[in-house]
C-alpha positions in Angstrom: -43.8 -15.4 -26.8 -47.2 -14.4 -25.0 -47.9 -10.6 -24.5 -49.2 -11.6 -21.4 -46.0 -12.7 -19.8 -44.5 -9.6 -20.9 -46.0 -7.8 -18.3 -43.8 -9.6 -15.8 -40.9 -8.4 -17.0 -41.8 -4.7 -16.2 -41.8 -5.1 -12.6 -37.7 -5.5 -13.1 -35.6 -3.5 -11.0 -32.5 -4.2 -9.0 -32.1 -7.4 -6.6 -29.4 -9.2 -4.4 -28.8 -12.8 -3.7 -26.9 -12.6 -0.4 -29.4 -14.0 2.7 -28.9 -12.7 6.0 -29.5 -14.9 9.5 -30.2 -14.2 12.9 -26.9 -13.9 14.3 -26.6 -10.9 12.0 -29.2 -8.8 14.0 -27.4 -10.0 17.3 -23.8 -8.6 16.5 -25.9 -5.0 15.9 -27.0 -5.5 19.6 -23.5 -5.6 21.0 -23.5 -3.4 24.2 -26.9 -2.3 23.9 -25.8 0.3 21.1 -28.7 -0.5 18.8 -28.7 1.3 15.3 -32.2 2.2 14.3 -31.5 3.2 11.1 -30.4 -0.9 10.7 -33.3 -2.1 12.7 -35.9 0.5 11.2 -34.4 1.1 7.9 -35.3 4.5 6.1 -34.0 3.8 2.6 -35.6 1.3 0.7 -36.2 0.1 -3.0 -40.3 1.5 -4.2 -41.0 -2.2 -4.8 -40.1 -2.8 -0.7 -42.0 0.7 0.1 -44.8 -0.8 -1.1 -44.9 -4.0 1.5 -42.3 -2.7 4.0 -42.9 1.4 4.1 -44.7 3.2 6.0 -47.4 3.5 3.8 -46.8 0.1 2.7 -49.2 -2.8 3.3 -47.5 -3.7 6.4 -46.9 0.0 7.3 -45.5 0.8 10.6 -44.0 -2.4 10.8 -40.8 -0.6 11.7 -42.2 2.0 14.1 -40.9 2.6 17.8 -42.3 -0.4 19.3 -40.6 -2.6 21.8 -40.9 -5.5 19.5 -39.1 -4.2 16.8 -36.1 -6.7 17.4 -38.1 -9.5 17.0 -39.9 -8.3 14.1 -36.5 -7.5 12.3 -35.4 -11.2 13.2 -38.5 -12.7 11.2 -38.0 -10.2 8.4 -34.1 -11.2 8.1 -35.7 -14.9 8.4 -38.0 -14.2 5.1 -35.2 -12.2 3.3 -33.0 -15.4 3.5 -35.8 -17.1 2.1 -36.7 -15.2 -0.7 -33.2 -14.4 -1.7 -32.3 -18.3 -2.0 -35.9 -18.2 -4.4 -34.0 -15.5 -6.2 -31.0 -17.2 -6.9 -32.6 -20.7 -7.9 -34.6 -18.7 -10.0 -31.9 -16.9 -11.7 -30.0 -21.0 -12.4 -33.6 -21.9 -13.7 -34.0 -18.9 -16.1 -30.5 -19.2 -17.3 -31.2 -22.7 -18.2 -34.5 -21.9 -19.9 -32.7 -19.1 -22.1 -29.8 -21.8 -23.0 -32.7 -23.9 -24.3 -34.7 -21.4 -25.5 -31.2 -20.3 -27.7 -30.8 -23.5 -29.1 -34.1 -24.3 -30.6 -34.3 -20.6 -31.6 -31.0 -21.1 -33.8 -32.5 -23.7 -35.5 -36.0 -22.0 -35.7 -33.7 -19.1 -37.7 -32.2 -21.8 -39.9 -35.4 -22.9 -41.2 -36.9 -25.5 -38.3 -40.3 -23.5 -38.5 -42.1 -26.5 -37.1 -40.4 -25.6 -33.9 -41.9 -22.1 -33.5 -44.3 -23.6 -31.1 -42.0 -24.8 -29.0 -40.0 -21.5 -29.3 -42.9 -19.6 -28.1 -43.6 -22.2 -25.1 -39.8 -21.8 -23.8 -39.9 -18.0 -24.3 -43.1 -18.1 -21.9 -41.4 -20.2 -19.2 -38.6 -18.1 -19.6 -40.7 -15.1 -19.2 -42.7 -17.0 -16.2 -39.4 -17.8 -14.3 -37.7 -14.4 -14.7 -40.7 -12.8 -13.3 -40.3 -15.4 -10.0 -36.6 -14.6 -9.7 -37.2 -10.7 -10.1 -40.4 -10.8 -7.3 -38.4 -12.4 -4.9 -35.6 -10.0 -5.3 -37.7 -6.8 -5.2 -39.8 -7.2 -2.8 -37.7 -8.7 0.3 -37.7 -7.4 3.7 -35.3 -4.1 3.6 -31.6 -5.5 4.4 -29.9 -4.9 7.5 -26.5 -3.4 6.4 -25.6 0.2 5.5 -24.0 0.4 2.2 -21.4 2.9 1.3 -21.0 4.1 -2.6 -17.7 2.1 -3.3 -18.1 -0.7 -6.5 -19.1 -3.6 -4.9 -20.1 -7.0 -6.5 -23.7 -5.8 -5.0 -23.4 -2.7 -7.0 -22.4 -4.7 -10.4 -25.1 -7.0 -9.8 -27.7 -4.3 -9.9 -26.0 -2.7 -12.7 -26.1 -5.8 -15.1 -29.6 -6.5 -14.0 -30.5 -3.3 -15.7 -28.8 -4.6 -18.6 -30.7 -8.3 -18.6 -33.8 -6.6 -18.1 -33.7 -4.2 -21.1 -33.0 -7.0 -23.0 -35.5 -9.0 -22.1 -37.8 -6.2 -22.6 -36.5 -5.7 -26.1 -36.3 -9.2 -26.9 -40.2 -9.7 -26.1 -41.0 -6.5 -28.0 -39.4 -7.7 -31.1 -40.7 -11.0 -30.7 -44.1 -9.5 -31.4 -43.1 -7.9 -34.6 -40.8 -10.4 -36.3 -43.8 -12.1 -38.0 -44.6 -8.5 -39.7 -41.0 -7.8 -40.1 -38.4 -10.3 -40.7 -35.6 -7.7 -40.8 -35.9 -7.6 -37.2 -34.4 -10.9 -36.6 -30.5 -9.6 -35.9 -32.0 -7.7 -33.4 -34.0 -9.9 -31.7 -31.2 -12.3 -31.4 -28.9 -9.8 -30.3 -31.0 -8.5 -27.6 -31.8 -12.4 -26.3 -28.0 -12.6 -26.4 -27.5 -9.3 -24.1 -30.2 -10.7 -21.6 -28.5 -14.1 -21.4 -24.9 -13.0 -21.0 -25.4 -10.0 -18.7 -28.0 -12.3 -16.2 -24.8 -15.0 -16.2 -22.2 -12.0 -15.4 -24.8 -11.0 -12.8 -24.5 -14.3 -11.1 -21.1 -14.6 -11.5 -20.1 -11.4 -9.8 -22.3 -11.7 -6.8 -20.0 -14.7 -5.9 -17.0 -12.4 -5.2 
């Protein structure tokens, strides 16, 4: 696997896959009771702060302006599209992991002519994983207030930590195997961790 694509993994955080639509925002305005914490979120991921925060690229977007509601409508449309891409990217990444695992098992059994194929698949998986993460991390902030109960969203985030860790370990170990073949079992274990935790993250979000 190429080191250059390892950087894409370092942006990992904890995305979600639920989109939101215009009708959601309208429900916040019933009887003219507007919750400013929902229209102008005070809590965001650090990646969201980079774009949507008071000091981000779109700074003061959620200031006390009269067109705040219209801005949030636009933002929720953007959020929905990005989370749809995030979900699609998750399926593509999972498929790539399956293909890479099949080739990797043959490589471990002595089919060394597949080494280049395995590396190219690894590069593709890293790219799709990075694309998926970007579309989850940099979305406009949600209009939901979340409690501290155990939910599918929270499980999805915890599993994201697991598959991110697995991806990082897989890539690090891949650069060291040629120097130390005893690392192969650990490389495989890290790859399995990435695959199963990503698959689980995609399953739990459906409930």
